[in-house]
Backbone as CSV, one residue per row, in Angstrom:
resi,resn,N_x,N_y,N_z,CA_x,CA_y,CA_z,C_x,C_y,C_z
1,MET,-15.343,-20.318,3.085,-15.321,-18.908,3.405,-14.397,-18.691,4.615
2,PRO,-13.463,-17.716,4.549,-12.553,-17.478,5.674,-13.311,-16.971,6.893
3,VAL,-12.791,-17.324,8.060,-13.397,-16.895,9.317,-13.030,-15.438,9.571
4,GLN,-14.009,-14.616,9.858,-13.788,-13.209,10.177,-13.586,-13.070,11.684
5,HIS,-12.520,-12.408,12.094,-12.247,-12.191,13.501,-12.556,-10.743,13.856
6,ARG,-13.114,-10.556,15.034,-13.377,-9.217,15.531,-12.050,-8.556,15.869
7,ALA,-11.903,-7.294,15.466,-10.673,-6.573,15.791,-10.528,-6.465,17.303
8,ARG,-9.312,-6.599,17.782,-9.063,-6.437,19.213,-9.228,-4.964,19.551
9,THR,-9.859,-4.721,20.683,-10.179,-3.348,21.084,-9.583,-3.031,22.432
10,VAL,-8.913,-1.877,22.504,-8.463,-1.340,23.778,-9.260,-0.059,24.017
11,VAL,-9.841,0.034,25.192,-10.575,1.232,25.596,-9.755,1.937,26.661
12,PHE,-9.494,3.217,26.437,-8.846,4.022,27.463,-9.924,4.864,28.122
13,LEU,-10.119,4.640,29.411,-11.116,5.376,30.186,-10.420,6.508,30.921
14,ALA,-10.754,7.722,30.564,-10.195,8.908,31.216,-11.269,9.509,32.115
15,VAL,-11.075,9.418,33.410,-11.984,10.057,34.366,-11.273,11.313,34.847
16,ASN,-11.693,12.431,34.296,-11.067,13.719,34.560,-11.750,14.440,35.706
17,ALA,-11.099,15.488,36.210,-11.685,16.295,37.280,-12.887,17.080,36.764
18,SER,-12.866,17.470,35.494,-13.996,18.160,34.872,-13.865,17.987,33.367
19,TYR,-14.889,18.387,32.638,-14.823,18.280,31.182,-13.927,19.353,30.567
20,ALA,-13.459,20.302,31.371,-12.509,21.301,30.895,-11.096,20.735,30.851
21,HIS,-10.888,19.581,31.460,-9.576,18.941,31.483,-9.530,17.818,30.463
22,THR,-8.328,17.389,30.154,-8.144,16.224,29.299,-7.048,15.356,29.910
23,ASN,-6.990,14.113,29.521,-6.030,13.178,30.087,-4.884,12.987,29.097
24,LEU,-3.755,13.610,29.374,-2.614,13.499,28.467,-2.002,12.104,28.455
25,ALA,-2.189,11.336,29.519,-1.660,9.970,29.538,-2.220,9.179,28.366
26,GLU,-3.497,9.335,28.095,-4.126,8.623,26.979,-3.469,9.019,25.665
27,TRP,-3.185,10.286,25.475,-2.559,10.756,24.236,-1.168,10.149,24.065
28,PHE,-0.387,10.140,25.162,0.966,9.595,25.083,0.948,8.090,24.833
29,LEU,0.040,7.367,25.485,-0.033,5.919,25.274,-0.449,5.593,23.846
30,ARG,-1.408,6.314,23.348,-1.893,6.055,21.982,-0.807,6.374,20.952
31,ALA,-0.006,7.406,21.206,1.060,7.790,20.274,2.282,6.882,20.399
32,GLY,2.381,6.163,21.512,3.558,5.332,21.775,3.557,4.043,20.997
33,LYS,4.065,3.007,21.608,4.277,1.737,20.922,3.064,0.818,21.030
34,VAL,1.907,1.304,20.642,0.701,0.481,20.633,0.717,-0.346,19.358
35,PRO,0.563,-1.648,19.466,0.567,-2.484,18.264,-0.488,-2.018,17.258
36,TYR,-0.141,-2.069,15.992,-1.001,-1.547,14.935,-2.329,-2.284,14.805
37,ASP,-2.412,-3.505,15.299,-3.606,-4.310,15.088,-4.660,-4.151,16.186
38,TRP,-4.562,-3.076,16.956,-5.544,-2.805,17.999,-6.409,-1.615,17.591
39,ARG,-7.697,-1.731,17.818,-8.621,-0.605,17.626,-8.652,0.164,18.937
40,TRP,-8.404,1.460,18.882,-8.326,2.309,20.076,-9.632,3.070,20.232
41,VAL,-10.233,2.995,21.427,-11.450,3.737,21.744,-11.169,4.574,22.986
42,SER,-11.481,5.855,22.911,-11.322,6.753,24.063,-12.690,7.037,24.657
43,LEU,-12.795,6.926,25.958,-14.027,7.240,26.669,-13.673,8.232,27.772
44,GLU,-14.352,9.364,27.805,-14.087,10.369,28.835,-15.285,10.508,29.748
45,SER,-14.984,10.825,30.991,-16.013,10.983,32.014,-15.438,11.889,33.101
46,THR,-16.265,12.200,34.067,-15.786,12.869,35.275,-16.305,12.082,36.467
47,GLY,-15.751,12.365,37.623,-16.195,11.689,38.836,-17.594,12.082,39.257
48,ASN,-18.171,13.085,38.601,-19.537,13.518,38.906,-20.574,12.850,38.008
49,ASP,-20.134,12.110,37.006,-21.059,11.457,36.079,-21.714,10.248,36.736
50,ASP,-22.807,9.807,36.153,-23.529,8.651,36.651,-22.716,7.386,36.373
51,GLN,-22.396,6.647,37.421,-21.566,5.445,37.288,-22.221,4.391,36.396
52,TYR,-23.533,4.266,36.479,-24.218,3.228,35.706,-24.295,3.588,34.226
53,ASP,-24.396,4.874,33.923,-24.358,5.317,32.535,-22.980,5.015,31.947
54,LEU,-21.935,5.342,32.701,-20.580,5.064,32.250,-20.364,3.563,32.092
55,LEU,-20.849,2.787,33.024,-20.721,1.331,32.953,-21.391,0.798,31.685
56,GLY,-22.556,1.310,31.351,-23.241,0.906,30.128,-22.443,1.257,28.884
57,ARG,-21.851,2.447,28.872,-21.016,2.858,27.737,-19.794,1.958,27.609
58,LEU,-19.190,1.581,28.739,-18.022,0.697,28.717,-18.384,-0.681,28.178
59,VAL,-19.454,-1.264,28.686,-19.869,-2.597,28.252,-20.160,-2.604,26.753
60,ALA,-20.755,-1.527,26.246,-21.100,-1.453,24.826,-19.871,-1.468,23.922
61,THR,-18.713,-1.062,24.422,-17.497,-1.054,23.602,-16.886,-2.446,23.435
62,ARG,-17.263,-3.401,24.298,-16.767,-4.774,24.245,-15.244,-4.845,24.157
63,PRO,-14.550,-4.215,25.100,-13.086,-4.198,24.997,-12.437,-5.529,25.359
64,ASP,-11.305,-5.778,24.728,-10.441,-6.875,25.140,-9.563,-6.407,26.288
65,VAL,-9.179,-5.125,26.225,-8.378,-4.479,27.262,-9.024,-3.153,27.604
66,LEU,-9.115,-2.879,28.898,-9.616,-1.601,29.399,-8.499,-0.993,30.228
67,ALA,-8.098,0.228,29.896,-7.000,0.893,30.595,-7.486,2.206,31.193
68,ALA,-6.894,2.574,32.327,-7.252,3.836,32.979,-6.078,4.350,33.792
69,SER,-5.934,5.672,33.815,-4.958,6.318,34.696,-5.666,6.660,35.989
70,VAL,-5.055,6.260,37.086,-5.681,6.426,38.393,-4.930,7.491,39.183
71,TYR,-5.696,8.475,39.621,-5.176,9.593,40.407,-5.948,9.642,41.723
72,LEU,-5.460,10.422,42.657,-6.123,10.566,43.944,-7.570,11.017,43.773
73,PHE,-7.838,11.942,42.849,-9.179,12.500,42.693,-10.163,11.560,41.998
74,ASN,-9.681,10.517,41.274,-10.625,9.646,40.574,-10.572,8.189,41.032
75,ARG,-9.720,7.891,41.993,-9.503,6.494,42.398,-10.784,5.819,42.899
76,GLU,-11.506,6.467,43.795,-12.710,5.854,44.364,-13.771,5.620,43.293
77,PHE,-13.984,6.611,42.439,-14.969,6.493,41.363,-14.584,5.355,40.411
78,LEU,-13.317,5.329,39.982,-12.860,4.272,39.074,-12.972,2.892,39.704
79,ALA,-12.613,2.782,40.981,-12.692,1.481,41.649,-14.125,0.954,41.628
80,LYS,-15.097,1.812,41.893,-16.506,1.377,41.873,-16.925,0.927,40.473
81,VAL,-16.597,1.728,39.474,-16.995,1.404,38.098,-16.287,0.143,37.605
82,LEU,-14.980,0.067,37.842,-14.220,-1.068,37.316,-14.528,-2.378,38.044
83,ARG,-14.852,-2.312,39.337,-15.281,-3.532,40.043,-16.561,-4.086,39.415
84,ARG,-17.513,-3.196,39.151,-18.777,-3.629,38.527,-18.531,-4.136,37.114
85,PHE,-17.687,-3.415,36.365,-17.382,-3.835,34.997,-16.765,-5.231,34.979
86,LYS,-15.834,-5.494,35.900,-15.152,-6.792,35.939,-16.142,-7.933,36.197
87,LYS,-17.168,-7.670,36.977,-18.196,-8.700,37.205,-19.000,-8.975,35.944
88,LEU,-19.232,-7.930,35.151,-20.000,-8.081,33.918,-19.157,-8.623,32.762
89,GLN,-17.884,-8.260,32.742,-16.978,-8.650,31.656,-15.693,-9.251,32.239
90,PRO,-15.779,-10.421,32.858,-14.614,-10.977,33.559,-13.419,-11.295,32.654
91,ASP,-13.639,-11.473,31.357,-12.534,-11.808,30.461,-11.765,-10.592,29.953
92,THR,-12.291,-9.402,30.179,-11.580,-8.188,29.773,-10.405,-7.962,30.713
93,VAL,-9.233,-7.711,30.150,-8.045,-7.402,30.939,-8.093,-5.919,31.294
94,ILE,-8.052,-5.619,32.597,-8.090,-4.229,33.057,-6.697,-3.853,33.560
95,ILE,-6.148,-2.788,32.963,-4.803,-2.322,33.287,-4.894,-0.917,33.862
96,GLY,-4.276,-0.714,35.010,-4.217,0.600,35.626,-2.821,1.179,35.526
97,GLY,-2.773,2.488,35.545,-1.499,3.194,35.551,-1.700,4.515,36.265
98,GLY,-0.652,5.272,36.376,-0.747,6.583,37.000,-0.085,6.627,38.360
99,PRO,-0.115,7.801,38.982,0.626,8.022,40.222,0.158,7.189,41.410
100,GLU,-1.050,6.684,41.394,-1.536,5.889,42.522,-0.856,4.517,42.619
101,PHE,-0.072,4.147,41.615,0.584,2.837,41.622,2.105,2.930,41.691
102,LEU,2.628,4.071,42.100,4.079,4.237,42.168,4.706,3.503,43.347
103,GLY,3.920,3.158,44.351,4.447,2.471,45.531,4.295,0.967,45.441
104,ASP,4.126,0.341,46.602,3.948,-1.101,46.700,2.504,-1.442,46.342
105,ASN,2.309,-2.282,45.367,0.961,-2.605,44.872,0.439,-3.952,45.351
106,ARG,1.193,-4.650,46.173,0.787,-5.978,46.634,-0.597,-5.950,47.295
107,GLU,-0.824,-5.006,48.172,-2.095,-4.934,48.902,-3.282,-4.759,47.961
108,LEU,-3.073,-4.046,46.874,-4.135,-3.842,45.892,-4.638,-5.180,45.357
109,PHE,-3.728,-6.098,45.099,-4.115,-7.392,44.549,-4.596,-8.354,45.626
110,ASP,-4.229,-8.100,46.870,-4.718,-8.923,47.979,-6.169,-8.610,48.323
111,ARG,-6.610,-7.371,48.077,-7.951,-6.932,48.479,-9.043,-7.285,47.485
112,GLY,-8.753,-7.829,46.402,-9.768,-8.107,45.392,-9.278,-7.595,44.063
113,ARG,-9.551,-8.330,43.060,-8.935,-8.034,41.769,-9.880,-7.297,40.837
114,TRP,-9.923,-5.995,40.962,-10.652,-5.186,39.985,-9.713,-4.734,38.886
115,LEU,-8.425,-4.949,39.104,-7.412,-4.702,38.080,-6.660,-6.008,37.840
116,ASP,-6.323,-6.268,36.594,-5.523,-7.455,36.279,-4.036,-7.150,36.369
117,ALA,-3.671,-5.911,36.071,-2.268,-5.506,36.122,-2.200,-3.996,36.292
118,VAL,-1.084,-3.533,36.849,-0.815,-2.101,36.904,0.593,-1.864,36.380
119,VAL,0.801,-0.674,35.864,2.121,-0.262,35.403,2.638,0.772,36.387
120,ARG,3.817,0.502,36.928,4.452,1.442,37.856,5.480,2.249,37.063
121,GLY,5.245,3.547,37.002,6.171,4.423,36.287,5.664,4.747,34.895
122,GLU,6.587,5.174,34.051,6.228,5.598,32.691,5.644,4.429,31.902
123,GLY,4.467,4.636,31.356,3.754,3.530,30.735,3.891,3.376,29.244
124,GLU,4.542,4.309,28.579,4.556,4.277,27.120,5.079,2.962,26.555
125,ARG,6.165,2.455,27.070,6.720,1.195,26.545,6.031,-0.019,27.157
126,ALA,5.790,0.024,28.455,5.173,-1.115,29.142,3.766,-1.381,28.625
127,PHE,3.011,-0.341,28.339,1.641,-0.530,27.884,1.599,-1.224,26.527
128,GLY,2.446,-0.807,25.601,2.512,-1.468,24.298,2.895,-2.935,24.436
129,ALA,3.843,-3.213,25.338,4.260,-4.604,25.568,3.122,-5.416,26.174
130,LEU,2.352,-4.805,27.070,1.196,-5.503,27.653,0.153,-5.826,26.587
131,LEU,-0.078,-4.904,25.669,-1.044,-5.180,24.602,-0.580,-6.334,23.722
132,LYS,0.710,-6.401,23.482,1.228,-7.514,22.664,1.052,-8.848,23.373
133,ALA,1.060,-8.830,24.712,0.969,-10.073,25.495,-0.328,-10.157,26.296
134,TRP,-1.353,-9.420,25.902,-2.582,-9.313,26.696,-3.218,-10.653,26.998
135,ASP,-3.135,-11.593,26.086,-3.776,-12.898,26.268,-2.794,-13.966,26.748
136,ARG,-1.575,-13.564,27.124,-0.562,-14.488,27.628,0.053,-13.914,28.908
137,PRO,-0.699,-13.942,30.021,-0.198,-13.345,31.269,1.161,-13.866,31.724
138,GLY,1.549,-15.057,31.319,2.879,-15.556,31.663,3.987,-14.666,31.119
139,LYS,3.734,-13.998,30.002,4.710,-13.082,29.397,4.800,-11.762,30.153
140,TRP,3.785,-11.429,30.956,3.778,-10.158,31.672,4.987,-10.039,32.600
141,ARG,5.486,-11.183,33.093,6.624,-11.169,34.023,7.882,-10.573,33.400
142,THR,7.956,-10.548,32.094,9.148,-10.044,31.414,9.080,-8.544,31.133
143,ILE,7.970,-7.896,31.477,7.780,-6.480,31.143,8.125,-5.621,32.352
144,PRO,9.169,-4.793,32.262,9.520,-3.921,33.390,8.367,-2.989,33.765
145,GLY,8.101,-2.897,35.071,7.074,-1.997,35.580,5.709,-2.619,35.771
146,VAL,5.505,-3.836,35.293,4.183,-4.470,35.380,4.065,-5.258,36.687
147,CYS,3.030,-4.944,37.450,2.725,-5.640,38.700,1.374,-6.331,38.534
148,PHE,1.282,-7.570,39.024,0.029,-8.316,38.917,0.087,-9.500,39.870
149,ALA,-1.029,-10.168,40.025,-1.089,-11.397,40.824,-1.697,-12.492,39.959
150,ASP,-1.174,-13.694,40.133,-1.729,-14.856,39.440,-1.663,-16.044,40.393
151,ALA,-1.855,-17.242,39.891,-1.860,-18.437,40.741,-0.520,-18.638,41.450
152,ARG,0.548,-18.091,40.900,1.879,-18.220,41.510,2.137,-17.135,42.555
153,GLY,1.204,-16.203,42.714,1.378,-15.138,43.698,1.548,-13.778,43.057
154,TYR,2.029,-12.854,43.866,2.206,-11.476,43.426,3.524,-11.333,42.668
155,HIS,3.490,-10.618,41.557,4.694,-10.321,40.783,4.889,-8.814,40.747
156,ASP,6.053,-8.351,41.153,6.390,-6.931,41.151,7.461,-6.702,40.097
157,GLY,7.100,-6.018,39.035,8.018,-5.775,37.926,8.912,-4.568,38.092
158,GLY,8.995,-4.025,39.323,9.855,-2.867,39.537,9.300,-1.637,38.830
159,MET,10.195,-0.766,38.401,9.793,0.435,37.682,9.809,0.166,36.181
160,ALA,8.888,0.812,35.483,8.834,0.697,34.030,10.083,1.330,33.423
161,GLU,10.366,0.910,32.212,11.525,1.428,31.495,11.397,2.936,31.310
162,HIS,12.413,3.655,31.745,12.437,5.114,31.665,12.703,5.563,30.232
163,VAL,11.980,6.555,29.784,12.202,7.131,28.462,13.182,8.288,28.630
164,ALA,14.452,8.034,28.356,15.489,9.049,28.572,15.464,10.124,27.488
165,ASP,15.185,9.740,26.256,15.190,10.681,25.142,13.748,10.942,24.712
166,LEU,13.166,11.994,25.253,11.762,12.297,24.932,11.557,12.609,23.452
167,ASP,12.595,13.096,22.778,12.473,13.378,21.346,12.300,12.099,20.529
168,ALA,12.663,10.952,21.106,12.502,9.677,20.407,11.053,9.182,20.456
169,MET,10.262,9.761,21.348,8.850,9.371,21.465,8.024,10.115,20.420
170,PRO,7.037,9.448,19.816,6.157,10.155,18.881,5.385,11.251,19.617
171,SER,5.111,12.325,18.917,4.357,13.422,19.511,2.927,12.985,19.803
172,PRO,2.442,13.229,21.019,1.054,12.870,21.320,0.064,13.858,20.706
173,TYR,0.551,14.971,20.206,-0.331,16.017,19.696,-0.651,15.866,18.220
174,ALA,0.151,15.096,17.502,0.002,14.999,16.054,-1.413,14.603,15.627
175,ASN,-2.028,13.634,16.308,-3.352,13.162,15.901,-4.420,13.439,16.952
176,SER,-4.119,14.288,17.930,-5.041,14.459,19.040,-5.758,15.807,19.079
177,LEU,-5.360,16.726,18.252,-5.937,18.076,18.340,-7.126,18.299,17.408
178,ASP,-7.479,17.298,16.622,-8.579,17.465,15.671,-9.894,17.820,16.335
179,GLY,-10.142,17.311,17.528,-11.421,17.542,18.205,-11.511,18.871,18.931
180,PHE,-10.428,19.631,18.959,-10.442,20.894,19.690,-10.758,22.062,18.799
């Protein structure tokens, strides 16, 4: 009998300012170059939600990769949740993106690793490349915009590849408006 493998799962955690908002980064990443063999799960929350309830929901998804966009308004909340999650699920690769990582990220990795990698700049191409290499961190060094730390030290991948022709990107709205 052939061995059945569990589908690889990526969870995108959107911590919004309120439930009246939505996270467009998740829509763009999902519409971009995400490898076809990944199961995509979206989880939404706000910074006012119970951290332990959210943590339970995250653990129940059993992700191989957990991704989140980090902004000034959700950084503290996400850091608390993701630090706890990493202790419970140390093998899950946690990837951060968003405006909070546009600068120098070295200090982030020196203070404790609640993130395995961050994407600096536009994430549509870098995120898909990270998913393709999620279990081979040595390959992460070849992806523009990816910053991380490993046994060899801190790696700064510069800025992510810029998407010059936005019309070449798939529309994030094509499959995202069904729930509205």
